[in-house]
BATI-73743 format. One record per residue (C-alpha): z, x, y. Coordinates in steps of 0.1 Angstrom, whole numbers, plus 5000, padded with zeros to 4 digits. Each point is the difference from the previous one (the first is absolute). Example, Ala and Ser with C-alpha at 12.3 -4.5 7.8 and 13.67 -1.06 7.14 Angstrom:
BATI-73743
<r pz="5078" px="5123" py="4955"/>
<r pz="4993" px="5014" py="5034"/>
This chain:
BATI-73743
<r pz="9280" px="4140" py="4149"/>
<r pz="5005" px="4962" py="5000"/>
<r pz="4976" px="4986" py="4970"/>
<r pz="4972" px="4973" py="5019"/>
<r pz="4974" px="4974" py="4983"/>
<r pz="4964" px="5016" py="4999"/>
<r pz="4992" px="4979" py="5024"/>
<r pz="5028" px="5012" py="5025"/>
<r pz="4993" px="5038" py="4987"/>
<r pz="4960" px="4995" py="5016"/>
<r pz="5015" px="4996" py="5031"/>
<r pz="5028" px="5026" py="5001"/>
<r pz="4995" px="5035" py="5017"/>
<r pz="5024" px="5017" py="4981"/>
<r pz="5001" px="5029" py="5023"/>
<r pz="5009" px="4974" py="5026"/>
<r pz="5023" px="4986" py="4976"/>
<r pz="5018" px="5036" py="4994"/>
<r pz="4999" px="5005" py="5039"/>
<r pz="5018" px="4975" py="5013"/>
<r pz="5027" px="5001" py="4967"/>
<r pz="5005" px="5036" py="5013"/>
<r pz="5009" px="4985" py="5037"/>
<r pz="5022" px="4972" py="4984"/>
<r pz="5020" px="5024" py="4987"/>
<r pz="5016" px="5016" py="5029"/>
<r pz="5031" px="4974" py="5009"/>
<r pz="5034" px="5012" py="5019"/>
<r pz="5016" px="5017" py="4968"/>
<r pz="4965" px="5019" py="4995"/>
<r pz="4989" px="5013" py="5030"/>
<r pz="4988" px="5031" py="4988"/>
<r pz="4981" px="5002" py="4964"/>
<r pz="4976" px="5022" py="4979"/>
<r pz="4968" px="4997" py="4988"/>
<r pz="5020" px="5005" py="4965"/>
<r pz="5020" px="4966" py="5016"/>
<r pz="4962" px="4983" py="5000"/>
<r pz="4989" px="5011" py="4968"/>
<r pz="5033" px="4987" py="4980"/>
<r pz="4998" px="4966" py="5023"/>
<r pz="4962" px="4996" py="4990"/>
<r pz="5002" px="5015" py="4965"/>
<r pz="4973" px="5023" py="5004"/>
<r pz="4997" px="5036" py="5002"/>
<r pz="5006" px="5016" py="5037"/>
<r pz="4962" px="5015" py="5002"/>
<r pz="4985" px="4966" py="4993"/>
<r pz="5015" px="4989" py="5038"/>
<r pz="4994" px="5037" py="5015"/>
<r pz="4971" px="4987" py="5019"/>
<r pz="5019" px="4966" py="5009"/>
<r pz="5029" px="5016" py="5014"/>
<r pz="4977" px="5028" py="5017"/>
<r pz="4986" px="4964" py="5016"/>
<r pz="5029" px="4987" py="5010"/>
<r pz="5013" px="5038" py="5018"/>
<r pz="4967" px="4998" py="5017"/>
<r pz="5002" px="4968" py="5015"/>
<r pz="5038" px="5005" py="5013"/>
<r pz="5013" px="4973" py="4977"/>
<r pz="5016" px="5027" py="4980"/>
<r pz="5016" px="5029" py="5015"/>
<r pz="5000" px="5033" py="4982"/>
<r pz="5041" px="5014" py="5006"/>
<r pz="4997" px="5024" py="4969"/>
<r pz="4979" px="5012" py="4970"/>
<r pz="4992" px="4972" py="4982"/>
<r pz="5027" px="4980" py="5020"/>
<r pz="4990" px="4970" py="5023"/>
<r pz="5016" px="4969" py="5027"/>
<r pz="4986" px="4976" py="5011"/>
<r pz="4972" px="5012" py="5033"/>
<r pz="4995" px="4983" py="5033"/>
<r pz="4970" px="4980" py="4993"/>
<r pz="5024" px="4978" py="4983"/>
<r pz="5031" px="5002" py="5025"/>
<r pz="4975" px="4992" py="5028"/>
<r pz="4981" px="4974" py="4988"/>
<r pz="5024" px="4982" py="4982"/>
<r pz="5026" px="5000" py="5032"/>
<r pz="4972" px="4996" py="5020"/>
<r pz="4999" px="4964" py="4983"/>
<r pz="5036" px="4994" py="4998"/>
<r pz="4996" px="5003" py="5038"/>
<r pz="4976" px="4976" py="5006"/>
<r pz="5018" px="4973" py="4988"/>
<r pz="5024" px="4980" py="5022"/>
<r pz="5033" px="5001" py="4988"/>
<r pz="5007" px="4961" py="5003"/>
<r pz="4965" px="4998" py="4977"/>
<r pz="5018" px="5016" py="4974"/>
<r pz="5038" px="4993" py="5002"/>
<r pz="4987" px="4957" py="5008"/>
<r pz="4992" px="4991" py="4965"/>
<r pz="5034" px="5022" py="4986"/>
<r pz="5023" px="4981" py="5025"/>
<r pz="4985" px="4964" py="4991"/>
<r pz="5013" px="5009" py="4960"/>
<r pz="5030" px="5011" py="5011"/>
<r pz="5005" px="4970" py="5024"/>
<r pz="4991" px="4972" py="4971"/>
<r pz="5025" px="5022" py="4975"/>
<r pz="5029" px="5003" py="5021"/>
<r pz="4990" px="4969" py="5017"/>
<r pz="5015" px="5015" py="5038"/>
<r pz="4983" px="5015" py="5029"/>
<r pz="4988" px="5037" py="4997"/>
<r pz="4986" px="5017" py="5029"/>
<r pz="4981" px="5035" py="5003"/>
<r pz="5008" px="5020" py="5039"/>
<r pz="4991" px="5037" py="5011"/>
<r pz="5019" px="5019" py="5022"/>
<r pz="4989" px="5001" py="5039"/>
<r pz="5024" px="5023" py="5014"/>
<r pz="5036" px="4988" py="4992"/>
<r pz="4985" px="4966" py="4995"/>
<r pz="4992" px="4985" py="4966"/>
<r pz="4963" px="4978" py="5005"/>
<r pz="5005" px="4971" py="4978"/>
<r pz="4959" px="5002" py="4987"/>
<r pz="4998" px="4974" py="4978"/>
<r pz="5021" px="4971" py="4984"/>
<r pz="5000" px="4987" py="4965"/>
<r pz="5017" px="4960" py="5012"/>
<r pz="5021" px="4989" py="4973"/>
<r pz="4994" px="4960" py="5004"/>
<r pz="5039" px="4985" py="4992"/>
<r pz="5016" px="4989" py="5032"/>
<r pz="5027" px="5027" py="4996"/>
<r pz="4979" px="5030" py="5007"/>
<r pz="4996" px="5029" py="5023"/>
<r pz="4967" px="4999" py="5024"/>
<r pz="4996" px="5030" py="5021"/>
<r pz="4971" px="4995" py="5016"/>
<r pz="4973" px="5030" py="5001"/>
<r pz="5001" px="5020" py="5029"/>
<r pz="5040" px="5004" py="5001"/>
<r pz="5014" px="5031" py="5005"/>
<r pz="5033" px="5006" py="4992"/>
<r pz="5021" px="5032" py="5011"/>
<r pz="4990" px="5023" py="4966"/>
<r pz="5039" px="5009" py="4999"/>
<r pz="5014" px="4962" py="4994"/>
<r pz="4981" px="4988" py="4976"/>
<r pz="4989" px="5004" py="4965"/>
<r pz="4970" px="5012" py="5003"/>
<r pz="5003" px="5019" py="5029"/>
<r pz="5026" px="5020" py="4984"/>
<r pz="4978" px="5007" py="4968"/>
<r pz="4971" px="5016" py="5030"/>
<r pz="5023" px="5021" py="5012"/>
<r pz="5005" px="5014" py="4969"/>
<r pz="4972" px="5016" py="5002"/>
<r pz="5013" px="5022" py="5032"/>
<r pz="5016" px="5031" py="4998"/>
<r pz="5031" px="5010" py="5023"/>
<r pz="4983" px="5017" py="5028"/>
<r pz="4971" px="4972" py="5000"/>
<r pz="5027" px="4974" py="4996"/>
<r pz="5018" px="5020" py="5028"/>
<r pz="4968" px="4997" py="5024"/>
<r pz="4994" px="4960" py="4995"/>
<r pz="5040" px="4995" py="5007"/>
<r pz="5007" px="5021" py="5025"/>
<r pz="4999" px="4983" py="5033"/>
<r pz="5008" px="4967" py="4982"/>
<r pz="5032" px="4981" py="4998"/>
<r pz="5008" px="4986" py="4968"/>
<r pz="5036" px="4984" py="5007"/>
<r pz="4984" px="4970" py="5016"/>
<r pz="4992" px="4985" py="4964"/>
<r pz="5023" px="4976" py="4978"/>
<r pz="5014" px="5010" py="4967"/>
<r pz="4990" px="5013" py="4976"/>
<r pz="4975" px="5021" py="5019"/>
<r pz="5011" px="5033" py="5005"/>
<r pz="5015" px="5009" py="5035"/>
<r pz="4997" px="5034" py="5005"/>
<r pz="4973" px="5027" py="4994"/>
<r pz="5019" px="5019" py="4970"/>
<r pz="5014" px="4965" py="4986"/>
<r pz="4961" px="4995" py="4997"/>
<r pz="4989" px="5034" py="4984"/>
<r pz="5027" px="4992" py="4974"/>
<r pz="4983" px="4964" py="4993"/>
<r pz="4970" px="5021" py="4998"/>
<r pz="5008" px="5022" py="4977"/>
<r pz="5015" px="4976" py="4977"/>
<r pz="4970" px="4976" py="5001"/>
<r pz="4980" px="5031" py="4994"/>
<r pz="5017" px="5005" py="4964"/>
<r pz="5002" px="4965" py="4992"/>
<r pz="4964" px="4989" py="5010"/>
<r pz="5004" px="4966" py="5008"/>
<r pz="5022" px="4982" py="5034"/>
<r pz="5023" px="4967" py="4996"/>
<r pz="5004" px="4987" py="5033"/>
<r pz="5027" px="4967" py="5006"/>
<r pz="5002" px="4978" py="5031"/>
<r pz="4997" px="4966" py="5015"/>
<r pz="5008" px="4988" py="4966"/>
<r pz="4968" px="5016" py="4985"/>
<r pz="4994" px="5029" py="4976"/>
<r pz="4970" px="5024" py="4998"/>
<r pz="4991" px="5027" py="4976"/>
<r pz="4974" px="5023" py="5007"/>
<r pz="4980" px="5035" py="4989"/>
<r pz="4975" px="5023" py="5009"/>
<r pz="4961" px="5004" py="4993"/>
<r pz="4990" px="5034" py="4993"/>
<r pz="4971" px="5013" py="5006"/>
<r pz="4977" px="5033" py="4981"/>
<r pz="5020" px="5021" py="5021"/>
<r pz="5036" px="4984" py="4989"/>
<r pz="5005" px="4985" py="5036"/>
<r pz="5013" px="4971" py="5005"/>
<r pz="4973" px="4984" py="5023"/>
<r pz="5014" px="4964" py="4997"/>
<r pz="5027" px="4979" py="4987"/>
<r pz="5002" px="4963" py="4986"/>
<r pz="5030" px="4979" py="4990"/>
<r pz="5011" px="4971" py="4985"/>
<r pz="5023" px="4977" py="5021"/>
<r pz="5020" px="4962" py="4997"/>
<r pz="5031" px="4983" py="5012"/>
<r pz="5033" px="5014" py="4984"/>
<r pz="5004" px="4965" py="4985"/>
<r pz="4965" px="5006" py="4976"/>
<r pz="5014" px="5037" py="4993"/>
<r pz="5029" px="4992" py="4980"/>
<r pz="5014" px="5027" py="4975"/>
<r pz="4999" px="5039" py="4994"/>
<r pz="4973" px="4989" py="4965"/>
<r pz="4979" px="4985" py="5027"/>
<r pz="5000" px="5021" py="5025"/>
<r pz="4992" px="5029" py="4973"/>
<r pz="4969" px="4983" py="4989"/>
<r pz="4987" px="4992" py="5037"/>
<r pz="5007" px="5039" py="5006"/>
<r pz="4980" px="5006" py="4966"/>
<r pz="4970" px="4980" py="5007"/>
<r pz="4994" px="5010" py="5035"/>
<r pz="5005" px="5043" py="4987"/>
<r pz="4971" px="4988" py="4972"/>
<r pz="4975" px="4981" py="5025"/>
<r pz="5011" px="5035" py="5022"/>
<r pz="4988" px="5021" py="4973"/>
<r pz="4970" px="4982" py="4995"/>
<r pz="4984" px="4997" py="5034"/>
<r pz="5009" px="5038" py="5004"/>
<r pz="4979" px="5012" py="4974"/>
<r pz="4974" px="4976" py="5015"/>
<r pz="4999" px="5026" py="5030"/>
<r pz="5003" px="5031" py="4984"/>
<r pz="5037" px="5010" py="4992"/>
<r pz="5004" px="5014" py="4966"/>
<r pz="5039" px="4996" py="4998"/>
<r pz="5014" px="4982" py="4974"/>
<r pz="5038" px="4985" py="5006"/>
<r pz="5023" px="5000" py="4976"/>
<r pz="5016" px="4967" py="4985"/>
<r pz="5017" px="4980" py="5025"/>
<r pz="5038" px="4998" py="4994"/>
């Protein structure tokens, strides 16, 4: 247990401290832990935390899965996700997207999927004269833009079939896929990379997804700018890295426990 000054010790509750530390031990790599794991982490004996573990279990903050073995219980999950669901995604994303805009000096956007369309619900507009400005409320066909393609990666093949079974794709200019098989192949590639680059009308957009606690892509963000400002592979790589790092921070606030590998 961490050391405290004498004044701080007067106001701390050791049992509460230990109970909260036990809950903090769980993460994506440690979903199931034993009472011995708790004791080792707290540097105490198992008998000294018996009542704490029992209390957490009775209150459904821990769930017993085997003898002396536990996982997080429904109370932690339901309360945590209820809080996350109560926060508007724009409120969560806004400060991160503004910070990204300031860092890269390019416009950044947030979108969600409605049917076959990516709907722009927030923009962080770059102030320089040459910039990409897509107004809030704009709808763009998912298969024809970077954020839309990212949003489609959350769908499996039957869901893509159902979504596009009555939709003609051949009326959109390149580089948009012109057939459903082409779209499926593009989405499969996008799902593997985790990001999409789309070039059109002398502008380039790089997009990636935002994940919630279930690992589902619930929204997409992008960095976009005129080709004249996006010059060279090294600069493109830096933009992609900044975008992916921002998406990871936002996804963490949305409850995601996944961690991306370091971008190439």
